One Martini backbone bead per residue (centre of mass of N, CA, C, O) as a GRO file, in nm:
protein
  217
    1LEU     BB    1   2.241   0.350 -18.185
    2GLY     BB    2   2.012   0.114 -18.331
    3GLY     BB    3   1.787   0.301 -18.359
    4THR     BB    4   1.458   0.440 -18.420
    5GLU     BB    5   1.380   0.724 -18.623
    6GLN     BB    6   1.186   1.011 -18.710
    7VAL     BB    7   1.150   1.169 -19.017
    8LEU     BB    8   1.038   1.511 -19.076
    9TRP     BB    9   0.818   1.679 -19.323
   10THR     BB   10   0.737   1.950 -19.538
   11SER     BB   11   0.535   2.042 -19.836
   12SER     BB   12   0.518   2.256 -20.141
   13ASP     BB   13   0.501   2.200 -20.467
   14VAL     BB   14   0.617   1.893 -20.460
   15ALA     BB   15   0.717   1.675 -20.689
   16GLY     BB   16   0.771   1.368 -20.624
   17VAL     BB   17   1.067   1.286 -20.499
   18VAL     BB   18   1.312   1.230 -20.233
   19ASP     BB   19   1.602   1.319 -20.056
   20ILE     BB   20   1.789   1.179 -19.776
   21GLU     BB   21   2.019   1.348 -19.560
   22LEU     BB   22   2.337   1.336 -19.395
   23TRP     BB   23   2.486   1.575 -19.171
   24LYS     BB   24   2.826   1.688 -19.058
   25GLY     BB   25   2.939   1.982 -18.986
   26GLY     BB   26   2.846   2.069 -19.294
   27VAL     BB   27   2.888   1.767 -19.399
   28PHE     BB   28   2.853   1.519 -19.594
   29SER     BB   29   2.771   1.174 -19.519
   30ARG     BB   30   2.473   1.056 -19.619
   31THR     BB   31   2.231   0.855 -19.764
   32LEU     BB   32   1.923   0.742 -19.647
   33GLU     BB   33   1.724   0.823 -19.904
   34ALA     BB   34   1.647   0.744 -20.231
   35GLY     BB   35   1.351   0.812 -20.359
   36SER     BB   36   1.142   0.920 -20.163
   37ALA     BB   37   0.852   0.954 -20.050
   38ASN     BB   38   0.648   1.256 -20.025
   39ASP     BB   39   0.510   1.201 -19.699
   40GLY     BB   40   0.685   1.323 -19.437
   41THR     BB   41   0.822   1.024 -19.381
   42PHE     BB   42   1.100   0.853 -19.195
   43ASP     BB   43   1.241   0.549 -19.099
   44TRP     BB   44   1.540   0.541 -18.901
   45LEU     BB   45   1.797   0.314 -18.891
   46ILE     BB   46   2.064   0.344 -18.697
   47PRO     BB   47   2.370   0.278 -18.765
   48SER     BB   48   2.667   0.157 -18.614
   49ASP     BB   49   2.873   0.333 -18.819
   50VAL     BB   50   2.803   0.581 -18.686
   51VAL     BB   51   2.920   0.867 -18.566
   52THR     BB   52   2.939   1.020 -18.293
   53GLY     BB   53   2.739   1.325 -18.221
   54ALA     BB   54   2.634   1.700 -18.212
   55ASP     BB   55   2.638   1.779 -18.558
   56TYR     BB   56   2.361   1.704 -18.683
   57THR     BB   57   2.178   1.681 -18.999
   58ILE     BB   58   1.889   1.720 -19.215
   59ARG     BB   59   1.824   1.659 -19.568
   60VAL     BB   60   1.564   1.764 -19.800
   61ILE     BB   61   1.528   1.671 -20.153
   62SER     BB   62   1.443   1.739 -20.459
   63ASP     BB   63   1.456   1.555 -20.753
   64ASP     BB   64   1.361   1.784 -20.962
   65ASP     BB   65   1.497   2.009 -20.749
   66ASN     BB   66   1.794   2.076 -20.580
   67ALA     BB   67   1.705   2.373 -20.478
   68VAL     BB   68   1.486   2.204 -20.320
   69PHE     BB   69   1.526   2.252 -19.969
   70ASP     BB   70   1.595   2.122 -19.633
   71GLU     BB   71   1.722   2.196 -19.302
   72SER     BB   72   1.801   2.174 -19.007
   73ASP     BB   73   1.813   2.434 -18.784
   74GLY     BB   74   1.945   2.222 -18.596
   75SER     BB   75   2.121   2.019 -18.413
   76PHE     BB   76   2.198   1.672 -18.348
   77SER     BB   77   2.226   1.365 -18.172
   78ILE     BB   78   2.453   1.080 -18.160
   79ILE     BB   79   2.437   0.789 -17.961
   80ASP     BB   80   2.505   0.559 -17.747
   81PRO     BB   81   2.410   0.310 -17.593
   82SER     BB   82   2.286   0.303 -17.243
   83ILE     BB   83   2.384   0.221 -16.902
   84THR     BB   84   2.274   0.310 -16.556
   85VAL     BB   85   2.363   0.257 -16.244
   86THR     BB   86   2.190   0.374 -15.929
   87ARG     BB   87   2.117   0.088 -15.772
   88PRO     BB   88   2.380   0.023 -15.657
   89ASN     BB   89   2.666   0.285 -15.611
   90GLY     BB   90   2.776   0.293 -15.318
   91SER     BB   91   2.782   0.235 -14.958
   92GLU     BB   92   2.586   0.031 -14.910
   93ASN     BB   93   2.380  -0.131 -14.642
   94TRP     BB   94   2.299  -0.464 -14.649
   95VAL     BB   95   2.070  -0.738 -14.575
   96LEU     BB   96   2.018  -1.041 -14.533
   97LEU     BB   97   1.685  -1.133 -14.612
   98THR     BB   98   1.626  -0.883 -14.779
   99THR     BB   99   1.471  -0.612 -14.962
  100GLU     BB  100   1.596  -0.463 -15.263
  101GLN     BB  101   1.633  -0.192 -15.491
  102LEU     BB  102   1.706  -0.193 -15.822
  103THR     BB  103   1.861   0.062 -16.038
  104TRP     BB  104   1.810   0.207 -16.376
  105THR     BB  105   1.927   0.343 -16.682
  106SER     BB  106   1.832   0.410 -17.035
  107ILE     BB  107   1.959   0.435 -17.383
  108ASP     BB  108   1.863   0.276 -17.655
  109VAL     BB  109   1.750  -0.002 -17.514
  110ALA     BB  110   1.660  -0.293 -17.631
  111GLY     BB  111   1.493  -0.505 -17.456
  112LEU     BB  112   1.667  -0.694 -17.248
  113VAL     BB  113   1.814  -0.782 -16.923
  114ASP     BB  114   2.093  -0.842 -16.720
  115ILE     BB  115   2.148  -0.937 -16.371
  116GLU     BB  116   2.443  -0.889 -16.174
  117LEU     BB  117   2.675  -1.032 -15.942
  118TRP     BB  118   2.960  -0.887 -15.783
  119LYS     BB  119   3.293  -0.990 -15.637
  120GLY     BB  120   3.584  -0.843 -15.647
  121GLY     BB  121   3.552  -0.855 -15.981
  122VAL     BB  122   3.370  -1.119 -15.961
  123PHE     BB  123   3.162  -1.338 -16.060
  124SER     BB  124   2.871  -1.472 -15.892
  125ARG     BB  125   2.564  -1.398 -16.016
  126THR     BB  126   2.243  -1.429 -16.138
  127LEU     BB  127   1.952  -1.249 -16.068
  128GLU     BB  128   1.850  -1.177 -16.378
  129ALA     BB  129   1.719  -1.316 -16.669
  130GLY     BB  130   1.546  -1.135 -16.880
  131SER     BB  131   1.479  -0.848 -16.795
  132THR     BB  132   1.298  -0.591 -16.777
  133ASN     BB  133   1.356  -0.256 -16.909
  134ASP     BB  134   1.240  -0.060 -16.626
  135GLY     BB  135   1.467   0.014 -16.387
  136THR     BB  136   1.365  -0.239 -16.198
  137PHE     BB  137   1.456  -0.452 -15.899
  138ASP     BB  138   1.354  -0.695 -15.673
  139TRP     BB  139   1.579  -0.806 -15.410
  140LEU     BB  140   1.616  -1.109 -15.259
  141ILE     BB  141   1.846  -1.168 -15.030
  142PRO     BB  142   2.034  -1.423 -14.986
  143GLY     BB  143   2.171  -1.628 -14.720
  144ASP     BB  144   2.433  -1.755 -14.894
  145LEU     BB  145   2.581  -1.508 -14.872
  146VAL     BB  146   2.859  -1.327 -14.818
  147ALA     BB  147   2.977  -1.123 -14.591
  148ALA     BB  148   3.048  -0.802 -14.747
  149SER     BB  149   3.225  -0.497 -14.917
  150ASP     BB  150   3.255  -0.607 -15.257
  151TYR     BB  151   2.993  -0.528 -15.411
  152THR     BB  152   2.826  -0.554 -15.733
  153VAL     BB  153   2.628  -0.428 -16.012
  154ARG     BB  154   2.516  -0.566 -16.331
  155VAL     BB  155   2.391  -0.425 -16.643
  156ILE     BB  156   2.276  -0.604 -16.943
  157SER     BB  157   2.238  -0.631 -17.266
  158ASP     BB  158   2.098  -0.875 -17.468
  159ASP     BB  159   2.173  -0.753 -17.759
  160ASP     BB  160   2.444  -0.610 -17.611
  161ASN     BB  161   2.717  -0.691 -17.415
  162GLY     BB  162   2.860  -0.397 -17.448
  163VAL     BB  163   2.602  -0.299 -17.290
  164PHE     BB  164   2.692  -0.156 -16.974
  165ASP     BB  165   2.673  -0.149 -16.606
  166GLU     BB  166   2.832  -0.050 -16.296
  167SER     BB  167   2.891   0.007 -16.003
  168ASP     BB  168   3.092   0.259 -15.888
  169GLY     BB  169   3.059   0.112 -15.609
  170ALA     BB  170   3.069  -0.054 -15.329
  171PHE     BB  171   2.882  -0.292 -15.137
  172SER     BB  172   2.708  -0.421 -14.854
  173LEU     BB  173   2.684  -0.738 -14.674
  174ALA     BB  174   2.488  -0.850 -14.403
  175ALA     BB  175   2.400  -1.003 -14.142
  176PRO     BB  176   2.152  -1.076 -13.970
  177LEU     BB  177   1.979  -0.970 -13.720
  178GLU     BB  178   1.924  -1.021 -13.398
  179PRO     BB  179   1.686  -1.072 -13.204
  180GLN     BB  180   1.554  -0.810 -12.971
  181VAL     BB  181   1.512  -0.758 -12.612
  182VAL     BB  182   1.460  -0.460 -12.396
  183VAL     BB  183   1.447  -0.383 -12.072
  184THR     BB  184   1.364  -0.055 -11.912
  185GLN     BB  185   1.094  -0.138 -11.725
  186PRO     BB  186   1.235  -0.271 -11.502
  187ASN     BB  187   1.612  -0.218 -11.412
  188GLY     BB  188   1.661  -0.137 -11.117
  189GLY     BB  189   1.565  -0.009 -10.785
  190GLU     BB  190   1.280  -0.048 -10.762
  191SER     BB  191   0.965   0.045 -10.573
  192TRP     BB  192   0.689  -0.151 -10.539
  193VAL     BB  193   0.337  -0.162 -10.476
  194LEU     BB  194   0.094  -0.324 -10.361
  195GLY     BB  195  -0.180  -0.252 -10.580
  196GLY     BB  196  -0.031  -0.116 -10.785
  197THR     BB  197   0.062   0.074 -11.083
  198GLU     BB  198   0.286  -0.033 -11.342
  199GLN     BB  199   0.527   0.022 -11.594
  200VAL     BB  200   0.616  -0.176 -11.865
  201LEU     BB  201   0.927  -0.164 -12.050
  202TRP     BB  202   1.028  -0.188 -12.406
  203THR     BB  203   1.246  -0.302 -12.660
  204SER     BB  204   1.280  -0.373 -13.024
  205SER     BB  205   1.438  -0.600 -13.276
  206ASP     BB  206   1.336  -0.810 -13.508
  207VAL     BB  207   1.032  -0.851 -13.384
  208THR     BB  208   0.772  -1.063 -13.432
  209GLY     BB  209   0.484  -1.031 -13.296
  210LEU     BB  210   0.449  -1.154 -12.992
  211VAL     BB  211   0.459  -1.134 -12.625
  212ASN     BB  212   0.591  -1.230 -12.314
  213ILE     BB  213   0.515  -1.161 -11.964
  214GLU     BB  214   0.735  -1.200 -11.686
  215LEU     BB  215   0.787  -1.318 -11.347
  216TRP     BB  216   1.079  -1.291 -11.147
  217LYS     BB  217   1.267  -1.435 -10.831
   0.00000   0.00000   0.00000
């Protein structure tokens, strides 16, 4: 609904103009174009008052002879525009001050979208207003957000605020991890010999750059 689709047909030995009709479930629904040029193509802006369904066909009829017509061999569907948030969609555990990718899909949604953050069912902030509807947004999670487990993301069509989707479940935001270095060797009880070579070992998390190695007594 609200999208534009191309209706196509071919004809042979049909003079004059044609009528283009919409049928639903084998019953006439409406005329899409009366007296249309028989050029084999018609751009149809699907109006919002058409009922959604999966049993539509198109019939193209000669104006000169109503017995000369053809109808879609099979039915097609008319659906509402839709947006589906795919990430975050529940149970993700993200960390403040890191970058995460938000993703969504959309059907027949023209124009831009707004991306919003909600917390506990209450609007928190707009992450991006007028974002390109390309299904992805890289979010640098700001450090001023409260660490909690009840966040969701909502993506909304700019053209129609009634077309939106929200994460199916809540996701968590946690405080950044403290940088940490853990010495694993020597770690107590070793007996090392002067003039010998021994290996100093450690692990680290969230530590960037270089380190200094010191001997204490």
